[in-house]
C-alpha positions as CSV (number, residue, x, y, z in Angstrom):
1,M,0.0,0.0,0.0
2,R,1.3,3.4,-0.9
3,E,1.9,5.8,2.0
4,A,-0.7,8.3,0.7
5,A,-3.3,5.5,0.6
6,F,-2.3,4.3,4.1
7,I,-2.7,7.8,5.5
8,K,-6.1,8.3,3.8
9,K,-7.4,5.0,5.1
10,N,-6.4,5.7,8.8
11,K,-6.3,9.5,9.0
12,E,-9.8,9.9,10.5
13,R,-9.1,7.3,13.3
14,W,-5.7,8.9,14.1
15,I,-7.3,12.3,14.5
16,E,-10.0,10.8,16.7
17,F,-7.4,9.1,18.9
18,E,-5.2,12.2,19.0
19,N,-8.2,14.3,20.3
20,L,-8.8,11.7,23.0
21,L,-5.2,11.7,24.1
22,K,-5.2,15.5,24.4
23,K,-7.9,15.1,27.1
24,P,-6.7,12.1,29.2
25,N,-9.5,12.7,31.8
26,R,-12.0,11.7,29.1
27,L,-10.2,8.5,28.2
28,L,-11.3,5.3,29.9
29,P,-8.5,2.7,30.6
30,D,-10.1,0.3,28.1
31,E,-10.2,3.0,25.5
32,A,-6.6,3.8,26.1
33,A,-5.6,0.2,25.7
34,D,-7.6,-0.2,22.5
35,C,-6.1,3.0,21.2
36,Y,-2.6,1.8,22.1
37,L,-3.0,-1.5,20.2
38,Q,-4.4,0.3,17.1
39,I,-1.5,2.7,17.0
40,I,1.1,0.1,17.7
41,N,-0.2,-2.0,14.7
42,D,-0.2,1.1,12.5
43,L,3.3,2.1,13.7
44,S,4.7,-1.4,13.1
45,Y,3.3,-1.3,9.5
46,A,4.7,2.2,8.9
47,Q,8.1,1.3,10.3
48,T,8.2,-1.6,7.9
49,Y,7.1,0.1,4.7
50,Y,7.7,3.8,5.4
51,P,10.7,4.1,7.7
52,H,12.1,7.6,8.5
53,T,9.0,9.4,7.3
54,E,6.9,12.0,9.1
55,T,4.1,9.4,9.2
56,T,6.2,7.0,11.3
57,Q,7.4,9.8,13.5
58,Y,3.8,11.0,14.1
59,L,2.6,7.5,15.0
60,N,5.6,6.9,17.2
61,K,4.8,10.1,19.2
62,M,1.1,9.1,19.5
63,A,2.0,5.6,20.6
64,Q,4.1,7.1,23.4
65,Q,1.2,9.2,24.5
66,A,-1.2,6.3,24.5
67,H,1.3,4.2,26.5
68,F,1.6,6.9,29.1
69,S,-2.2,7.2,29.4
70,I,-2.5,3.4,30.0
71,Y,0.0,3.4,32.8
72,K,-1.2,6.6,34.3
73,N,-4.8,5.3,34.4
74,K,-3.7,1.9,35.5
75,K,-2.6,3.0,39.0
76,E,-4.8,1.3,41.5
77,K,-6.2,3.1,44.5
78,S,-8.0,1.8,47.5
79,S,-11.2,3.5,46.2
80,R,-10.9,1.6,42.8
81,I,-14.1,-0.4,43.4
82,I,-16.0,2.8,44.2
83,T,-14.8,4.8,41.2
84,F,-15.6,1.8,39.0
85,W,-19.3,2.0,39.9
86,T,-19.5,5.8,40.3
87,K,-17.3,7.0,37.4
88,E,-16.1,4.3,35.0
89,L,-19.4,2.6,34.3
90,P,-21.4,5.8,34.0
91,R,-18.8,7.2,31.6
92,L,-19.2,4.0,29.6
93,F,-23.0,4.3,29.6
94,A,-22.7,7.8,28.3
95,Q,-21.3,6.5,25.1
96,Y,-24.3,4.2,24.4
97,Q,-27.4,6.3,25.4
98,K,-28.9,5.9,21.9
99,D,-28.6,2.1,22.1
100,L,-30.3,2.1,25.5
101,L,-33.1,4.3,24.1
102,L,-33.5,2.0,21.2
103,S,-33.7,-1.1,23.4
104,I,-36.3,0.6,25.7
105,T,-38.3,1.7,22.7
106,L,-38.3,-1.8,21.1
107,F,-39.2,-3.5,24.4
108,T,-42.1,-1.0,24.9
109,V,-43.4,-1.6,21.3
110,F,-43.3,-5.4,21.9
111,A,-45.1,-5.0,25.3
112,L,-47.8,-2.9,23.7
113,L,-48.2,-5.6,21.0
114,G,-48.8,-8.2,23.7
115,L,-51.2,-5.9,25.5
116,F,-53.2,-5.2,22.3
117,S,-53.3,-8.9,21.5
118,V,-54.8,-9.8,24.8
119,Y,-57.4,-7.2,24.4
120,Q,-58.3,-8.6,21.0
121,D,-58.4,-12.2,22.2
122,L,-58.1,-13.1,25.9
123,N,-56.9,-16.6,24.9
124,F,-53.7,-15.1,23.6
125,A,-52.6,-15.0,27.2
126,R,-52.8,-18.8,27.3
127,V,-50.5,-19.0,24.3
128,V,-47.9,-16.8,25.9
129,L,-48.2,-17.6,29.6
130,G,-49.4,-21.2,29.5
131,N,-52.7,-22.8,30.5
132,D,-51.6,-23.8,34.0
133,Y,-50.5,-20.3,35.0
134,V,-53.6,-18.7,33.5
135,D,-56.0,-21.1,35.2
136,M,-54.1,-20.7,38.6
137,T,-54.3,-16.9,38.2
138,I,-58.0,-16.9,37.4
139,Q,-58.6,-18.9,40.6
140,N,-56.5,-16.4,42.6
141,I,-58.6,-13.6,41.1
142,K,-61.8,-15.3,42.2
143,D,-60.3,-15.7,45.7
144,G,-59.7,-12.0,45.8
145,D,-55.9,-12.1,45.7
146,P,-54.7,-11.9,42.0
147,A,-51.0,-11.8,43.0
148,A,-51.2,-14.8,45.4
149,V,-48.6,-16.7,43.5
150,Y,-45.9,-14.4,45.1
151,H,-46.5,-15.8,48.6
152,E,-46.9,-19.5,47.8
153,Q,-43.2,-20.4,48.1
154,S,-40.4,-20.0,50.6
155,P,-38.9,-16.4,50.1
156,F,-35.3,-17.7,50.0
157,L,-36.1,-20.3,47.4
158,M,-37.9,-17.7,45.4
159,F,-35.0,-15.4,45.6
160,V,-32.5,-17.9,44.4
161,M,-34.7,-19.1,41.5
162,I,-35.8,-15.6,40.4
163,A,-32.3,-14.1,40.6
164,S,-30.7,-16.9,38.6
165,N,-33.4,-16.9,36.0
166,N,-33.4,-13.1,35.5
167,I,-29.6,-12.9,35.3
168,K,-29.7,-15.7,32.7
169,V,-32.3,-13.8,30.7
170,G,-30.2,-10.6,30.9
171,F,-27.0,-12.5,29.9
172,M,-28.8,-14.1,26.9
173,C,-30.1,-10.7,25.8
174,F,-26.4,-9.6,25.6
175,V,-24.6,-12.6,24.1
176,M,-27.3,-13.3,21.5
177,G,-26.4,-9.9,20.0
178,I,-23.5,-11.7,18.3
179,F,-26.1,-13.0,15.7
180,A,-26.2,-9.5,14.1
181,A,-28.5,-8.4,16.9
182,L,-31.3,-10.7,15.8
183,G,-31.0,-12.9,18.9
184,T,-31.3,-9.8,21.1
185,L,-34.3,-8.6,19.1
186,Y,-35.9,-12.0,19.7
187,M,-35.3,-11.8,23.5
188,L,-36.7,-8.3,23.7
189,F,-39.7,-9.4,21.6
190,A,-40.4,-12.6,23.7
191,N,-40.1,-10.8,27.1
192,G,-41.9,-7.7,25.9
193,V,-44.9,-9.6,24.6
194,M,-45.0,-11.7,27.8
195,L,-45.1,-8.5,29.9
196,G,-47.8,-6.9,27.8
197,S,-49.9,-10.1,27.9
198,F,-49.4,-10.4,31.6
199,T,-50.4,-6.8,32.3
200,G,-53.4,-7.0,29.9
201,F,-54.6,-10.2,31.3
202,F,-55.1,-8.7,34.8
203,A,-56.7,-5.6,33.2
204,R,-59.2,-7.7,31.3
205,Y,-60.3,-9.3,34.5
206,G,-60.8,-5.9,36.2
207,V,-57.9,-6.2,38.6
208,G,-55.3,-4.3,36.7
209,V,-54.5,-1.6,39.3
210,Q,-54.6,-4.0,42.2
211,A,-52.3,-6.6,40.6
212,N,-49.9,-4.3,38.8
213,S,-49.3,-2.0,41.7
214,I,-47.9,-5.1,43.5
215,I,-46.2,-6.7,40.5
216,W,-44.3,-3.5,39.5
217,I,-42.7,-3.3,43.0
218,H,-40.1,-5.7,41.6
219,G,-40.9,-5.3,37.9
220,T,-39.7,-1.7,37.7
221,I,-36.1,-2.6,38.2
222,E,-36.3,-6.0,36.6
223,I,-37.7,-4.8,33.3
224,F,-35.5,-1.8,33.0
225,V,-32.3,-3.7,33.5
226,I,-33.4,-6.3,31.0
227,T,-33.5,-3.5,28.5
228,V,-30.0,-2.4,29.6
229,C,-28.8,-5.9,28.7
230,G,-30.7,-5.6,25.5
231,A,-28.8,-2.4,24.8
232,A,-25.5,-4.4,25.4
233,G,-26.7,-7.0,22.8
234,L,-27.6,-4.3,20.3
235,I,-24.1,-2.8,20.7
236,L,-22.6,-6.2,20.0
237,G,-24.7,-6.7,17.0
238,K,-24.0,-3.3,15.6
239,S,-20.3,-3.8,16.0
240,L,-20.5,-6.8,13.7
241,L,-22.6,-5.0,11.0
242,F,-20.9,-1.6,11.2
243,P,-17.2,-1.9,12.3
244,K,-16.5,1.7,11.1
245,T,-12.7,2.3,11.0
246,Y,-11.9,-0.9,12.9
247,T,-11.5,-4.3,11.5
248,R,-14.6,-6.5,12.1
249,L,-12.7,-8.5,14.7
250,Q,-11.4,-5.4,16.5
251,S,-14.9,-3.9,16.5
252,V,-16.6,-7.0,17.9
253,R,-13.9,-7.5,20.5
254,K,-14.3,-3.9,21.7
255,A,-18.1,-4.1,21.7
256,F,-18.1,-7.4,23.5
257,Y,-15.9,-6.0,26.3
258,D,-18.0,-2.8,26.6
259,G,-21.2,-4.9,26.5
260,A,-20.0,-7.3,29.1
261,K,-19.3,-4.5,31.5
262,I,-22.7,-3.0,30.9
263,C,-24.3,-6.4,31.4
264,F,-22.2,-6.9,34.6
265,S,-23.5,-3.5,36.0
266,T,-27.1,-5.0,36.1
267,L,-26.2,-7.7,38.6
268,P,-26.9,-5.7,41.8
269,F,-30.1,-4.5,40.3
270,F,-31.2,-8.0,39.3
271,L,-30.5,-9.1,42.9
272,T,-32.4,-6.2,44.3
273,A,-35.4,-7.0,42.0
274,A,-35.3,-10.6,43.1
275,F,-35.2,-9.6,46.8
276,L,-38.2,-7.3,46.3
277,E,-40.1,-10.0,44.5
278,S,-39.3,-12.7,47.1
279,Y,-39.6,-10.7,50.3
280,V,-41.8,-7.6,49.5
281,T,-44.1,-8.4,46.7
282,R,-45.5,-11.3,48.7
283,H,-47.3,-8.7,50.9
284,T,-50.1,-8.4,48.4
285,T,-52.4,-6.6,50.7
286,M,-50.1,-3.6,51.4
287,P,-51.6,-0.1,50.9
288,I,-51.2,1.1,47.3
289,E,-49.5,4.2,48.6
290,V,-46.6,2.1,49.9
291,A,-46.4,0.1,46.7
292,L,-46.3,3.4,44.6
293,L,-43.5,4.7,46.9
294,I,-41.4,1.7,46.3
295,I,-42.0,1.8,42.5
296,G,-41.2,5.5,42.4
297,T,-38.0,5.1,44.3
298,S,-36.9,2.1,42.2
299,L,-37.6,4.1,39.0
300,G,-35.8,7.1,40.2
301,L,-32.7,5.0,41.1
302,I,-32.3,3.3,37.8
303,V,-33.1,6.4,35.7
304,F,-30.5,8.3,37.7
305,Y,-27.8,5.7,37.3
306,Y,-28.3,4.7,33.7
307,I,-29.4,8.0,32.2
308,L,-29.1,11.1,34.3
309,L,-25.6,10.4,35.8
310,P,-24.0,9.3,32.5
311,N,-25.4,12.4,30.7
312,K,-24.2,14.7,33.5
313,I,-20.7,13.2,33.3
314,R,-20.7,13.5,29.5
315,K,-21.6,17.2,29.6
316,K,-18.9,17.8,32.2
317,L,-16.3,16.0,30.1
318,N,-17.3,17.9,26.9
319,N,-16.8,21.2,28.8
320,A,-13.5,20.1,30.2
C-alpha cells in the first residue's frame, strides 16, 4: 500500500485518537488500551514500509502518549471499586445512550403488542403464559388475591430461583447480539410480549390496578435492567454489522468488552429486584401508597444511574 493510501485510510481514526489523548481525563482505561493497540499496529506497519518518514514519527509520538495514558490510568487506588461503579461505568453508559433508548423503545413496542393482542383475544394470554399459569391466576382472582402466586413459596427459594433466571435472561439478551443483533431482538420481543400479555390479562379481569401495583414493585427494576442488557446486545450486533474504521474482529472485541461491563452492571439491580419479588411483593395486601412509593423510588434510582448520571458526566467532560 502506498503511503498516501495508508494515511487516507487511517487518518480519521488517528485524529479521533489524538483528540482523545489530548484530554486524558476523558479517556477510559479500556479505550486507552484499545487506542494503544491500534496505534502500535499502524506504527509497526509504517516502520516496515515507510521508515524515516513523518508518518512514522507521528505514529511513534502518539504511541508514546497512549502508552503513558494506559499506565497513568492503571494506577490502582484503595477506592478503585467505588470509582468503577460511580465514574467508570457511568462514563461507559454515556457512550451508548442511543442504544439504550432503542432497546427501551423496542421493548415497549413489543409489550404494547402483547397488551393489544390480549385485548383482542383473551386466549392469547394462554399462548404466551401457558394454560396452567392462567388457570391458577384466574382462581386467585376469584379468591380476591390476584397476586397470590408471590407468597406460595419460601422467600429464600424464590430469591435464588428468580435471581438466577433473571440474570440468565439478561445474559442471553447480551450474548445473542452476536447474531447480528437478531438474537437480542428476539429476546426483547419474547419478554416484551410476555409482559404486555401479563399486564393486559389482569386488566381484562378488572384487577389491573390492584395486581400491577404489586407486581411493579419488583418489575420496575427487573424490566428496566433487561432493556439495559438488550442495549448491550444491540451494541454487540451493531459492531458486527458496522465496524467503522476498525477491522470487524477489533470492532466485535471492543463491543463485547463494553457490552460485558454494561451487562455486569445489572447484577446488583437483578439481585435487588429478586429480593423485592421474594420478600416484599408477597405482601399483596399492602396499601397502594406504599407500593407506589417503592415503585417511584426504584424508577428514580435506575433512571439516575443509567441515564441522568451518565449524561451529567458526558456534559462535564465535553466542557473540560
